[in-house]
C-alpha positions as semicolon CSV with decimal commas, in nm:
position;residue;x (nm);y (nm);z (nm)
1;M;1,791;-0,055;1,654
2;K;1,912;-0,043;1,258
3;K;1,579;-0,199;1,161
4;M;1,452;-0,212;0,813
5;Y;1,122;-0,390;0,854
6;C;0,785;-0,534;0,993
7;L;0,634;-0,877;1,009
8;V;0,292;-0,855;1,101
9;V;0,182;-1,248;1,206
10;T;-0,239;-1,229;1,230
11;D;-0,459;-1,511;1,371
12;D;-0,728;-1,601;1,123
13;F;-0,941;-1,689;1,437
14;S;-0,954;-1,417;1,667
15;R;-0,759;-1,124;1,398
16;F;-0,531;-1,108;1,688
17;S;-0,191;-0,953;1,561
18;W;0,227;-0,965;1,621
19;V;0,462;-0,764;1,497
20;F;0,867;-0,841;1,440
21;F;1,091;-0,599;1,322
22;L;1,408;-0,706;1,117
23;A;1,718;-0,514;0,985
24;T;1,706;-0,794;0,646
25;K;1,449;-1,006;0,536
26;D;1,691;-1,329;0,604
27;E;1,542;-1,313;0,990
28;T;1,171;-1,407;0,881
29;S;1,220;-1,798;0,912
30;G;1,392;-1,777;1,261
31;I;1,177;-1,536;1,403
32;L;0,828;-1,761;1,260
33;K;1,044;-2,144;1,395
34;A;1,074;-1,913;1,764
35;F;0,730;-1,774;1,709
36;I;0,511;-2,042;1,635
37;T;0,731;-2,296;1,939
38;G;0,645;-2,035;2,155
39;I;0,260;-1,975;2,080
40;E;0,183;-2,307;2,059
41;N;0,310;-2,325;2,381
42;Q;0,069;-2,030;2,542
43;I;-0,260;-2,123;2,414
44;N;-0,251;-2,491;2,366
45;H;-0,375;-2,487;2,014
46;R;-0,084;-2,620;1,696
47;V;-0,061;-2,443;1,403
48;K;-0,220;-2,580;1,116
49;I;-0,210;-2,370;0,838
50;I;0,043;-2,096;0,730
51;R;-0,128;-1,836;0,459
52;C;0,153;-1,623;0,303
53;D;0,303;-1,423;-0,031
54;N;0,463;-1,625;-0,269
55;G;0,813;-1,435;-0,127
56;T;1,133;-1,591;-0,063
57;K;1,125;-1,525;0,278
58;F;0,859;-1,812;0,297
59;K;0,990;-2,061;0,067
60;N;1,323;-2,178;0,207
61;N;1,489;-2,480;0,325
62;E;1,474;-2,389;0,686
63;M;1,084;-2,306;0,624
64;N;0,987;-2,657;0,475
65;Q;1,186;-2,786;0,700
66;L;1,012;-2,615;1,030
67;C;0,686;-2,726;0,861
68;E;0,757;-3,095;0,773
69;I;0,839;-3,176;1,134
70;K;0,500;-2,998;1,267
71;G;0,307;-3,123;1,014
72;I;0,158;-2,755;0,923
73;K;0,014;-2,736;0,548
74;R;0,170;-2,364;0,341
75;E;-0,113;-2,177;0,115
76;F;0,088;-1,962;-0,133
77;S;-0,050;-1,621;-0,303
78;V;-0,023;-1,602;-0,645
79;S;0,229;-1,391;-0,733
80;R;0,078;-1,021;-0,797
81;T;-0,290;-1,129;-0,631
82;S;-0,251;-0,990;-0,289
83;Q;-0,633;-1,046;-0,301
84;Q;-0,545;-1,384;-0,274
85;N;-0,395;-1,288;0,092
86;G;-0,666;-1,013;0,200
87;V;-0,612;-1,079;0,585
88;A;-0,273;-0,955;0,565
89;E;-0,245;-0,704;0,340
90;R;-0,556;-0,543;0,493
91;K;-0,368;-0,560;0,782
92;N;-0,073;-0,469;0,718
93;R;-0,293;-0,118;0,523
94;T;-0,446;-0,011;0,837
95;L;-0,052;-0,059;1,027
96;I;0,098;0,181;0,820
97;K;-0,207;0,428;0,816
98;A;-0,299;0,469;1,192
99;T;0,095;0,484;1,222
100;R;0,108;0,805;0,970
101;T;-0,182;0,918;1,144
102;M;-0,006;0,940;1,504
103;L;0,373;1,049;1,377
104;A;0,160;1,358;1,220
105;D;-0,026;1,424;1,554
106;S;0,214;1,352;1,779
107;K;0,473;1,579;1,569
108;L;0,747;1,261;1,591
109;P;0,994;1,249;1,354
110;T;1,047;0,924;1,130
111;T;1,287;0,786;1,288
112;F;0,982;0,660;1,557
113;W;0,817;0,430;1,321
114;A;0,893;0,119;1,490
115;K;0,763;0,266;1,854
116;A;0,450;0,359;1,702
117;V;0,358;0,009;1,470
118;N;0,375;-0,164;1,800
119;T;0,156;0,089;1,977
120;V;-0,075;0,042;1,662
121;C;-0,058;-0,283;1,680
122;Y;-0,096;-0,323;2,121
123;V;-0,439;-0,028;2,115
124;Q;-0,637;-0,223;1,825
125;N;-0,636;-0,556;1,985
126;M;-0,778;-0,419;2,241
127;V;-0,997;-0,207;2,085
128;L;-1,103;-0,270;1,700
129;V;-1,446;-0,547;1,706
130;I;-1,413;-0,807;1,447
131;K;-1,728;-0,873;1,258
132;P;-1,727;-1,298;1,336
133;H;-1,706;-1,246;1,737
134;S;-1,857;-0,899;1,746
135;K;-1,597;-0,862;2,015
136;T;-1,258;-0,706;2,014
137;S;-0,929;-0,957;1,931
138;Y;-0,804;-0,958;2,231
139;E;-1,131;-1,128;2,408
140;P;-1,153;-1,450;2,189
141;F;-0,780;-1,482;2,242
142;H;-0,744;-1,470;2,540
143;G;-1,070;-1,558;2,702
144;R;-1,117;-1,217;2,904
145;T;-1,170;-0,854;2,852
146;P;-0,888;-0,604;2,860
147;S;-0,871;-0,338;3,042
148;L;-0,818;-0,001;2,898
149;S;-0,763;0,266;3,172
150;F;-0,391;0,298;3,139
151;M;-0,379;0,369;2,817
152;R;-0,271;0,677;2,712
153;L;-0,157;0,958;2,405
154;F;0,121;0,841;2,193
155;G;0,365;1,094;2,153
156;C;0,297;1,341;2,468
157;P;0,537;1,491;2,644
158;V;0,621;1,285;3,000
159;T;0,810;1,377;3,322
160;I;1,031;1,051;3,424
161;L;1,181;1,020;3,735
162;N;1,538;0,894;3,758
163;T;1,607;0,637;3,940
164;L;1,877;0,488;3,735
165;D;2,154;0,777;3,836
166;H;2,337;0,807;4,168
167;L;2,194;1,187;4,276
168;G;2,319;1,446;4,498
169;K;2,119;1,589;4,779
170;F;1,991;1,895;4,500
171;D;2,052;1,728;4,194
172;G;1,737;1,723;3,929
173;K;1,538;1,413;4,014
174;A;1,338;1,456;3,669
175;D;1,375;1,425;3,307
176;E;1,212;1,526;3,036
177;G;1,097;1,272;2,760
178;F;0,825;1,141;2,553
179;F;0,561;0,886;2,530
180;V;0,613;0,619;2,302
181;G;0,430;0,313;2,353
182;Y;0,376;0,020;2,639
183;S;0,614;-0,246;2,783
184;V;0,516;-0,618;2,613
185;N;0,701;-0,822;2,883
186;S;0,611;-0,615;3,219
187;K;0,329;-0,362;3,320
188;A;0,563;-0,053;3,228
189;F;0,530;0,207;2,989
190;R;0,808;0,274;2,745
191;V;0,925;0,663;2,701
192;F;1,199;0,807;2,527
193;N;1,414;1,066;2,750
194;S;1,524;1,309;2,597
195;R;1,848;1,359;2,806
196;T;2,002;1,011;2,746
197;K;1,813;0,984;2,401
198;I;1,687;0,587;2,478
199;V;1,406;0,414;2,514
200;E;1,331;0,313;2,887
201;E;1,076;0,114;3,094
202;T;0,942;0,239;3,404
203;L;0,633;0,340;3,581
204;H;0,739;0,645;3,753
205;I;0,629;0,889;3,523
206;T;0,384;1,190;3,495
207;F;0,201;1,197;3,199
208;L;0,144;1,575;3,017
209;E;-0,156;1,549;2,785
210;N;-0,203;1,894;2,808
211;K;0,111;1,995;2,704
212;P;0,167;2,095;2,353
213;N;0,422;1,869;2,114
214;V;0,710;1,993;2,027
215;V;0,797;1,981;1,690
216;G;1,047;1,721;1,556
217;S;1,356;1,744;1,379
218;G;1,192;1,548;1,070
219;P;1,034;1,796;0,706
220;E;0,721;1,986;0,751
221;W;0,431;1,760;0,816
222;L;0,149;1,737;0,576
223;F;-0,131;1,821;0,829
224;D;0,033;2,165;0,915
225;I;-0,178;2,446;0,845
226;D;0,038;2,688;0,800
227;T;0,217;2,548;0,586
228;L;-0,062;2,448;0,383
229;T;-0,207;2,819;0,380
230;K;0,101;2,963;0,232
231;S;0,120;2,718;-0,054
232;M;-0,224;2,810;-0,162
233;N;-0,162;3,216;-0,174
234;Y;-0,428;3,206;0,080
235;K;-0,486;3,586;0,290
236;S;-0,731;3,573;0,586
237;V;-0,996;3,784;0,621
238;V;-1,095;3,903;1,008
239;A;-1,461;4,086;0,999
240;R;-1,602;4,272;1,304
241;N;-1,855;4,490;1,425
242;Q;-1,734;4,820;1,531
243;S;-1,941;5,029;1,736
244;N;-1,790;5,333;1,702
245;G;-1,888;5,523;1,407
246;N;-1,547;5,683;1,410
247;A;-1,369;5,334;1,421
248;G;-1,498;5,226;1,101
249;T;-1,557;5,307;0,781
250;K;-1,696;5,640;0,715
251;A;-1,924;5,738;0,410
252;C;-2,141;5,986;0,362
253;D;-2,380;6,033;0,087
254;D;-2,421;6,305;-0,160
255;A;-2,668;6,294;-0,456
256;G;-2,584;6,018;-0,508
257;K;-2,253;5,941;-0,495
258;A;-2,060;5,728;-0,201
259;R;-1,719;5,824;-0,041
260;V;-1,522;5,541;0,159
261;E;-1,266;5,673;0,428
262;T;-1,071;5,373;0,533
263;I;-0,869;5,364;0,850
264;P;-0,524;5,174;0,746
265;G;-0,409;4,892;0,982
266;K;-0,698;4,701;1,068
267;D;-0,906;4,404;0,868
268;Y;-1,259;4,536;0,734
269;I;-1,534;4,337;0,467
270;L;-1,666;4,639;0,235
271;L;-2,039;4,633;0,184
272;P;-2,233;4,800;-0,119
273;L;-2,398;5,125;0,010
274;W;-2,743;5,155;-0,064
275;P;-2,906;5,491;-0,197
276;Q;-3,090;5,684;0,074
277;D;-3,452;5,668;0,092
278;P;-3,660;5,960;0,251
279;Q;-3,880;5,654;0,441
280;F;-3,554;5,496;0,614
281;S;-3,374;5,782;0,660
282;S;-3,249;5,856;1,033
283;S;-3,361;6,224;1,004
284;S;-3,715;6,150;0,832
285;K;-3,877;6,216;1,195
286;D;-3,761;6,535;1,163
287;S;-3,896;6,601;0,852
288;P;-4,154;6,808;0,826
289;N;-4,289;6,576;0,541
290;A;-4,261;6,312;0,743
291;G;-4,537;6,042;0,677
292;F;-4,650;6,169;0,363
293;K;-4,588;6,019;-0,019
294;P;-4,362;6,200;-0,210
295;S;-4,498;6,307;-0,551
296;G;-4,484;6,283;-0,868
297;E;-4,187;6,514;-0,899
298;E;-4,024;6,425;-0,637
299;E;-4,050;6,036;-0,745
300;K;-3,878;6,164;-1,092
301;N;-3,614;6,288;-0,956
302;K;-3,526;6,066;-0,705
303;K;-3,569;5,766;-1,016
304;R;-3,272;6,013;-1,147
305;D;-3,038;6,029;-0,876
306;V;-3,069;5,638;-0,883
């Protein structure tokens, strides 16, 4: 929808968060005005303080009039001192990192960044446990425990039942797509229809979580193991235990000299050959000198061969 910016609003008490997507930063004042009016009506509490950075999107005539009418106090952080607004800055960083990981894991292009950010915010409100209350952000804000049974893997392939078009008796009634989030206004899933190239909200879908994801049309991902190994010039070495003596390496010992014959077309690991010892020779049992200690002359010859 040609959105370029993301506005994150966090409740300081419960750490419950909301995300809004903007085409330009000038839309910030209008979004905050509508949000404050709606949230005060829902939870029966009034907004008392707004803590934000020192940007002009929060310091303008529209915001000044809104805060004066409602009696809202505003606190601004010092320029280039982001630690004074640590709650908002840490929340933004958490959302971005989780979004990057989800896009890389699902192999979807970055054009789905808004859907991923919205899904991350929705899930973390129900999953992350905050320190002041030792509960999730959902519980102190709504006063009840959230249900997690409907959670699904972001970006997994889905089959969508076509209930919008007028189909014939023998026309296909299913479309393929990807799961891209949850609906905020209704009990439905948000899916991207690969045929129509639009995002739909529906419940008539089947999740194919065991099916591998299709690689997106974007650039190569950092987590692609094949691209990583090629950049390092890494070559794999496979070690196998050969039960057949003729299938592996053939070695023969001739007066202390080793000769190795390798059959091409297979991967092997070459190990050093130990000198033959009469005590550990395979034919020692058949030798007439088996079990006898070698004489001094034989000991000298053995050392010379080694």
